[in-house]
C-alpha positions, 0 to 999 in steps of 0.5 A: 500500500502506498505511503500517505504523507501530509504536511502541517504548517507550524507558525513561528514567532521570532523576534525582529533580530531572530527573523533577520538571522533566519533570513541570513540562514536561508540565503546562505543555504541557497547560495550553497545550492546555487554553487552546487548546481553548477558542479552537479551539472558539469559532472552529471554524466558520471553522477547520473550513473553513480549509485552513491550520488550524494557521496560522489558530489561531496567528494568534489568540494568537501575537504576531509582527512581522506580527501584533503584536496577536493577539486572545488575546495576554493570554488565556493568562496563563502568564507566564514559562512562555510566554516562549521557548515552543518553536515546535515544541511550540506547533505540537504543542499546536495540532494536539492542540487541533484534534484534540480539538475536531474529535472533540467536534464530530463526536460533538455533531453525531451527537448532534444527528442522534439517532445515539446509543447510548441514546435519552435520552443526554445531549449530549457535553461538551467536556473541556479537561483532556485527558491529552495528552503533548508531541510532541518534534520531532527536533533542535528538541525532542529530540536522541538520541545516535548510540549511543542512550544519552542523549536531550537534551530541551528542558524548562522549568527555572529560568524558561527553556526549555533542554536537559536530558540524560537517560539512556535505560535500555532500547530496543526493537528497531525502531531496528535495522530497515533503512530504518525511518523514526523519527517524532516521539517523545512524552514520557510522564511518569506513575506516577513514571516517564518514557519516550519513545513512539517511532513508526516507519514500517516499510518494506513488505516484499516476500517471495517466496511459497513452497509452505510454510504454517504451520497454527496451532491455537489451543486451550484445553488447549494455547495454540497448536500450529503445523505447517509443511505444503507443497502435497504434504502433507508435514510439515516442522516442528511446535511446541507453544507453551504458557506454563503458568506464566503461565496458573497465575498468571492462574487464581490471580487468577480464583480469588481473585475467585471466592472474594471474590464468594462472601463478598459478597452484592452486588458493588460498582462496582470489585469486585476491580479489582486482580485483574481488571486483573492477569488481563487483563494476563497474558492480553495478555502471553500473546497477544503472546508466543504470536503472536511465537513463531508468527511466528518459527517461520514465518520460521525454516521459510521459510513466508510464510503463516500459516493460523488458524481463523476464530473471530470469531463463535464463542461458547462453551458453558458446561460442567457445573455447578461446572466451570471450563470456562466460566471457561476459555473466557472467558479464552481469548485466541484473538481477541487472538492473531489480532489480534496476528498481523495486526499482526506479519504486516504488519510482517514481510511474512507473510500471515495467512489464516483457514479455516472452523473446523468439523471441523478438530479432530474429523476425523482428519488421515489421512482415517480419519473422526471422532476420539474424544477421551479422557475423562481427557485432552481433548488426546488422542484415538483415530482410527478405526484405533485410532491415538492422536494429539494432537488439536491437532496433527492440527487444525493439519495440517488447518487448513493443508491446508484453505487449500492445498486451497482455493488449489489449487481442490480444496475450497470455502471452507467446508472441503469437498472437491469431487468434481472440480476444477471449481468447480461440482462437488458438495462432499463430505467435510471437507478433511484433510491426506490430501486433499493426498496424493491430489492430488499422487500421482495418487490413490495415497495414501502411507503415513500413518505416514511422511507425517506424520513431521517432516522 
């Protein structure tokens, strides 16, 4: 089973003097990497076929008793900064330089083989000024207090490398996960702030499969609607997830972009960059928050499978002229929510399944046929029986039912019912929640008003 690695951000609260020290440390590390990239690239033919790449590169510039006169001993010119340079930082810099050159060589080889995005694309260039950050090896470059309040980091100050105690102001939660293995953190200093990027190897969780499934409808009118459905078609719980405040903030930025564009004849490069960035960050936060709430809802209700619609290749159609529907479709975070659910599913041991999307919203959950949406309120609709219901809620029932019916070999993977349970049988109507009622009650369909009731 593949390793699951997730990264937490620990915020540091250094003083003004400590922040300048951290900046100097990162600058020296980058200077070291920049020089090493030139050396590694020059000797790449030998390094590429060498098994001990790190040791080979180290012998080219680092002086020891066994290697008193390395080839590039005076090449660095870092003076006192190189004196007592931590050995583990040196090895981290070597690994960064090898990775950087390896990536460049691969791209250059592809360019020579005419594997290019454009026919007359220029060859890739080796950029030695890369924005890397130092990796801090445990007990060698960093020591963290048992209560996670203080981190001792080896930094460059007063022409020497020494330990500096820096306060940790905030943590994430992964250090509390049992058996989670903490890997080497990275010191990040940018925009006048410092933090530690701490990766964790999360243990693979083995969960006992249950007969409860969490059907999720990711919509435009409501961000997400979730329902817990079992194999008999009984609804155990329901949840509406919608952050209207965040959506309003995002739409305000998009409206400002539209207003600015109407006042400009030609849009220059970087037009309304601030508003685009803020709108994208709000969308990202909505996706992360929604996915987290979906996973928590599934865990709280003992569901080990989350079922969503497969909307990967779905393309939106524009609305009427001057309507905001096209803009709303472009701001739809369906893919971001699905990607985040996949990541959280790996971490929490929850399976993420997808079903064929067509017909989930337009077909009534009680099997009475197509749904007629309200013109004034697109989130509501009427069934053929005259019953009014939330369209997205009905869709979440059908989404879960489609996956269950496919697992029970009652339907095809495209959401169509089979006449019989044999796999070669001819498909008929769309799968809905009512399809599960007949399969578990010997054909006697229960009362729809009581079956769709929350437990």
